[in-house]
N, C-alpha and C positions, 0 to 999 in steps of 0.2 A: 113839867109833870104835874099831874093832878094830886090834890090832897083828899079827894073823895074816898079813897081807900080807907082812910082812917075813921071816917064817920058813917056809921051804919045807915043813917037816914039819907046820905048822899051817894053811897055805893050802889052801883047797878051791875047787872050782868056784864054790860059793856066795859065799865071801869075795871071790874075784876078780870075780865078777859085781857084787857090791855096790860094790867099788872102781871098776869101770868105770862103773857108773851114777852114782857120786858125781863122777867125773872129767868128767861131762857138764856140764850147765848148772845144777847145784845149788849153792846157797850153803850152806855147812856152818858151823854155829855150835858152838863148843866153849867150856867154861869156861876162865877164864884160867889154871888150873892145868894144862891139857892139854899145853903144850909141855914142862913139867917132867916130867910123867908119861911122855911119849914119849921124851924124852932119857934118863930114868932106866932105862926098859926097854931101850933100845938100848945104853946104857952097860953095864948088867948083862949083856946078851947078849954084848957084845964081851969083857968081862972073863972070862966063862965060856967063851969061844971058841966060842959058838954061831954067831956071824957075825963077819965081819971089820969093821974100822973103815971100810974103803971101802964095804962093803955098808950099814952104818949111815948113812953120809953119802949114799949113793945113795937110800936110803929117805927120808931127810929131804928131799932134792931132789924126790922123787916127791910127798911131802906138800905141799911148797911150790908145786907146780903146781896144787893144788886151790884152790878159792875158799873158804878157811877164814877165819872171822871170830871173833876173840876176843871173848867176851861179858863186858864189864866189869861188868855188872849182877849177876853171880853173886856177887861179893864183898859185895854189899849185902843178901844174904838168908840170913845165917848161921842164924837161928832156923828158917827154912823148911827149909834143907838138913839141919840137925840133926834136925828133926821127921821128915822123910822117911826119913832114915837109921835112926832109931829105930823108926819104924812098920814099915818094910819089911826091917829087919835087913840094911842095906847099910852099906858104908863111907861116910864123908862124901864121899869122892872120887866114888864112884858116885852118891850122892844129888845131887851138884852137876849131873851130867848129866841126871838125872831132873827136877830142878827147872828146868833150862834148857829142856828139851823141853816141860815142862808150861807154863812161863811164856810161851814164844814160840809154843806150839802147833805144834811141829815134830815130825816123826818121829824115831825113834832107831835108830841102827845099832850093835849090840853083840852080842858072843858070850857075854857074861856071863849065865848062866841066871837068877840071882837078880835082877839088874837088869832083864832082859827081863820077868820075872814081875811085878815091881813096876810096870814101865811099862804092861803090859797091864792090870794091876789098876786103874790110874788113868786108863785110856783113851787112852794114847799109842800112836800108830801105829808099827809097826816097819818098818824098811827091810830087806827080805829079797829075795834073788834068786829 
């Protein structure tokens, strides 16, 4: 999932439409590393004064309103994640999202061009507005 929703200069009509569609009746699966990634991005943004701490907490509240499920199976597929990262020139973090979408046969929502390219290459549907 994208973090663009949190930053006014990165949010677009497309990212807002994706957020709105996810806020509907969709179950969202993320790797177990996701809360750490989100927290790290938000903390970095607060420290660089891109957003206030209150805005970061508001964003976390917005995310908590979504039906987000942590996939504990991601931790059991190290070799698969590594292989996907190597094959598609991704970070292992991004490859964890690719592996999860592939294993659960779920669409992927991302603004990362390289991850999106890899997802399309392996036949994963993309969530786009």
